[in-house]
Structure formats: C-alpha cells, structure tokens
matplotlib code that plots the C-alpha trace (Angstrom):
import matplotlib.pyplot as plt

x = [-113.4, -115.5, -114.9, -111.3, -110.8, -112.9, -111.0, -107.6, -108.7, -109.9, -106.7, -104.5, -106.4, -106.5, -102.8, -101.7, -103.9, -102.6, -99.0, -99.7, -101.5, -98.7, -96.2, -97.5, -96.0, -93.7, -91.0, -87.9, -87.1, -90.7, -91.3, -88.3, -89.3, -92.9, -91.5, -89.7, -93.0, -94.6, -92.0, -93.5, -96.3, -94.5, -91.6, -93.9, -96.2, -93.1, -91.7, -95.1, -95.8, -92.2, -92.5, -89.3, -90.9, -93.4, -95.9, -99.6, -100.9, -104.2, -102.2, -99.4, -102.3, -104.0, -100.9, -99.8, -103.4, -103.2, -99.9, -100.6, -104.0, -102.0, -99.8, -103.0, -104.5, -101.5, -101.8, -105.5, -105.1, -102.3, -103.5, -107.2, -107.3, -109.6, -111.8, -115.7, -117.5, -119.4, -116.2, -114.7, -118.0, -118.1, -114.2, -115.1, -118.1, -116.1, -113.3, -115.5, -116.1, -112.6, -110.9, -113.5, -112.4, -108.8, -109.2, -111.4, -108.7, -105.8, -107.6, -107.7, -104.7, -104.1, -103.6, -101.8, -98.2, -97.8, -100.0, -97.6, -97.9, -97.3, -95.9, -98.2, -97.0, -93.4, -93.7, -95.2, -92.5, -89.8, -91.0, -91.6, -87.9, -86.6, -88.6, -87.5, -83.8, -83.4, -79.8, -78.0, -79.5, -77.1, -75.7, -77.2, -80.7, -80.2, -79.4, -82.4, -84.8, -83.5, -83.6, -87.1, -88.3, -86.7, -84.1, -80.8, -77.7, -74.0, -71.7, -68.3, -65.6, -64.0, -60.2, -59.7, -61.6, -64.0, -67.2, -69.6, -72.6, -73.3, -76.7, -76.1, -78.8, -76.5, -76.8, -73.6, -72.1, -68.4, -66.9, -63.8, -61.3, -63.0, -66.5, -68.9, -71.3, -74.5, -76.0, -79.0, -81.1, -84.7, -86.5, -90.2, -92.9, -93.2, -92.8, -93.6, -92.9, -90.3, -88.6, -88.9, -88.1, -86.1, -85.1, -81.6, -80.3, -77.0, -76.1, -73.1, -71.9, -69.0, -66.4, -68.9, -71.6, -73.9, -75.6, -74.0, -75.7, -78.6, -79.8, -83.1, -84.5, -86.1, -83.6, -85.0, -83.7, -84.4, -83.6]
y = [-149.6, -146.9, -148.7, -149.3, -145.5, -144.7, -147.0, -145.6, -142.0, -142.9, -144.9, -142.0, -139.3, -141.4, -142.3, -138.7, -137.4, -140.0, -139.0, -135.6, -136.5, -138.8, -135.9, -135.0, -138.4, -138.0, -140.0, -138.0, -139.9, -140.4, -136.9, -137.1, -140.3, -139.0, -135.7, -137.7, -139.4, -136.1, -134.7, -136.1, -133.5, -130.9, -130.3, -129.3, -127.2, -125.4, -124.7, -123.2, -121.2, -120.2, -121.0, -121.6, -124.3, -127.0, -124.7, -124.2, -127.1, -127.7, -128.0, -130.2, -132.5, -132.4, -133.1, -136.0, -137.3, -137.3, -138.9, -141.7, -142.4, -143.1, -145.4, -147.1, -147.4, -149.6, -151.6, -152.2, -153.2, -155.7, -157.2, -157.1, -158.1, -160.9, -159.1, -159.0, -155.8, -156.5, -156.9, -153.4, -151.7, -152.9, -152.1, -148.4, -148.1, -149.3, -146.6, -143.7, -142.9, -143.4, -141.6, -138.6, -138.6, -138.5, -135.8, -133.7, -134.0, -133.1, -129.9, -128.7, -126.4, -127.4, -131.0, -130.3, -129.3, -128.2, -125.3, -122.2, -121.6, -118.3, -116.2, -113.3, -113.2, -113.5, -110.5, -108.5, -109.3, -108.8, -105.2, -104.3, -105.4, -103.3, -100.4, -100.9, -101.1, -98.0, -96.7, -94.3, -96.0, -96.1, -99.4, -99.3, -98.6, -101.5, -104.0, -102.7, -103.2, -106.6, -107.7, -106.4, -108.7, -111.6, -112.0, -113.8, -111.9, -112.1, -109.1, -108.9, -106.3, -106.9, -106.7, -106.2, -105.5, -108.4, -109.4, -110.3, -110.9, -112.0, -113.3, -114.2, -111.7, -108.7, -107.6, -107.6, -105.9, -105.4, -104.3, -102.1, -102.6, -101.6, -101.9, -103.8, -106.4, -107.5, -110.6, -112.9, -115.6, -115.4, -118.6, -118.6, -121.1, -119.8, -122.5, -123.4, -127.0, -128.4, -125.3, -123.1, -119.5, -117.7, -114.1, -113.0, -109.9, -108.2, -104.7, -102.9, -100.1, -97.9, -96.7, -94.1, -96.8, -95.5, -98.1, -97.8, -100.8, -102.9, -106.4, -107.7, -110.2, -113.8, -116.7, -119.9, -123.0, -126.2, -129.8]
z = [145.8, 147.7, 151.2, 150.4, 149.8, 153.0, 155.1, 153.8, 154.5, 157.9, 158.8, 157.3, 159.3, 162.4, 162.3, 161.8, 164.4, 166.9, 166.1, 167.1, 170.3, 171.3, 171.1, 174.5, 175.8, 178.8, 177.2, 176.2, 172.9, 171.8, 170.5, 168.5, 166.8, 166.2, 164.8, 162.1, 161.2, 160.9, 158.6, 155.3, 155.8, 157.8, 155.1, 152.2, 154.4, 156.0, 152.4, 151.2, 154.2, 154.6, 158.5, 160.5, 162.3, 161.4, 159.8, 160.4, 162.4, 160.7, 157.2, 158.8, 160.1, 156.9, 154.7, 156.9, 156.9, 153.0, 152.9, 155.2, 153.5, 150.4, 152.5, 154.0, 150.5, 149.5, 152.7, 152.6, 148.7, 149.5, 152.9, 152.2, 148.6, 149.3, 151.7, 151.0, 150.5, 153.8, 155.7, 154.4, 155.2, 158.9, 159.2, 157.8, 160.2, 163.2, 162.4, 162.0, 165.7, 167.1, 164.3, 164.7, 168.2, 167.5, 164.9, 167.3, 170.2, 167.7, 166.9, 170.5, 170.9, 174.5, 173.2, 170.2, 170.7, 167.1, 168.1, 169.1, 172.8, 174.6, 171.6, 172.4, 176.0, 174.8, 172.5, 175.3, 177.8, 175.2, 174.6, 178.2, 178.9, 176.0, 177.4, 180.8, 179.9, 177.7, 176.3, 178.5, 181.7, 184.7, 185.7, 189.1, 187.8, 185.3, 188.2, 190.2, 187.1, 186.6, 190.3, 190.7, 187.7, 189.4, 186.6, 187.6, 185.6, 185.2, 185.3, 183.9, 183.1, 179.7, 179.8, 176.1, 172.8, 172.5, 170.6, 173.5, 171.2, 167.6, 166.9, 163.2, 162.0, 161.6, 165.3, 167.3, 170.5, 170.7, 174.2, 174.7, 177.5, 180.8, 179.6, 181.7, 180.2, 182.1, 180.5, 181.3, 179.7, 180.7, 180.4, 179.1, 178.4, 174.6, 172.1, 168.4, 167.9, 168.1, 169.4, 172.5, 173.2, 175.8, 176.0, 175.8, 177.5, 176.9, 178.3, 177.5, 179.8, 179.3, 181.9, 183.0, 183.7, 181.2, 178.9, 175.5, 173.7, 174.5, 173.3, 174.6, 172.1, 171.9, 171.3, 169.6, 171.3, 169.2, 169.8]

ax = plt.figure().add_subplot(projection="3d")
ax.plot(x, y, z, "-o")
ax.set_aspect("equal")
plt.show()
C-alpha cells in the first residue's frame, strides 16, 4: 500500500508538471488541448482565488498533481494488482529522479507559461501613456506623442452621434458630429495564461481639436 500511494503521487505530480511544460510546444493546437487537461485543478483554484485566469501557478500545479495522483492510484490498483512489493518499490525509486526534474523545471517562471509575464511593465507603460496624453491636449501634439512612441494610429471624423467605445465595464466614449477620433491598439508581450494583453487607445477631440475624452487601458485577449 505504501509504495502504491508513493507511485501514484509521483505519477500524478510528474504528469501535471509535464502538462505545464508542454504548453511551450510550438504546435498551435497542443496548448489548447493541454489547457483542457489542466482545467480539473485550475477551475477550483480560480474560484477560490477569484482570479480571471488560471489562478496562482503553484496552486494550479498542486491541485492538478493531487487530482491526477488520485487517477494514478486507481490505474495502479487495477493494472498492477498482481505486482509484488519489490516491483512497486523499484518503480517508485526509478520515478523519483525524473519526477523531481519535471517538478523543478515547472517551478521555473521562464519555463512555466502559467506564470504571468510582463504585467508590471504593462502597468508602467499604461500609466506613462495616460500621463503623456492628458485631457485638453491638442490634436497635433497627440499625434506627435504617438508617433514619437512608434504607435501606429487611425484617425476618423465622425459624421453623426456614435458610441466609439464601450468597454463593458461602465466606460464609454460617445462622439458628436464633427468630432475626431484617434485610435490605436498597442501590442505588448504581457500575458497571464491563457490570455495576452494589449493597450487600447481611444482619444476623442472636439471641433476645436482639443481632447475631450481619453481612454488608455489594457485589453485582455483570450483564445
């Protein structure tokens, strides 16, 4: 019984760690399929932590290791019901090193896609852009700021009353006839699996070419 439990725990932890590491595979459909296998542990962790994404990576890894250890215990009990104690002991010893390596690698943020990447830099860039594009700024100056930061933008004159932005969180921008709208979507490397983040920019200028409304916020892009 002791070796059966140890073997199940090692198998579950190793499998969960391998799933996380394989998320880095350069195969488009593979991360989606692997994400489904990570959901049994990710869902309860996300509910408990109230996270929008998968939740804290160590907790997700531990939860999946626990769940798959239970599955492994059933498999071992059925498939190895006639195995001797010595066979179980040798299998447990042989699994220890590779499982330890897999767990260690999955705890390295650079190798584990579940760890958020670039969110601090995203917040800094978002704040800098908000400060660089204050209300009442002139249109020409706004163009200059965006161009100096290498941001490609679109510019349109609204022919009628129109809602040009509604982020679904209570923030909206409504243009009147003759208002000019400058918009851009700045791509970033920030991500929190399975989603990435860009910065959306929408600037509304009145007929006097002064900025009346400003929206510079991150937008979450999920598969």
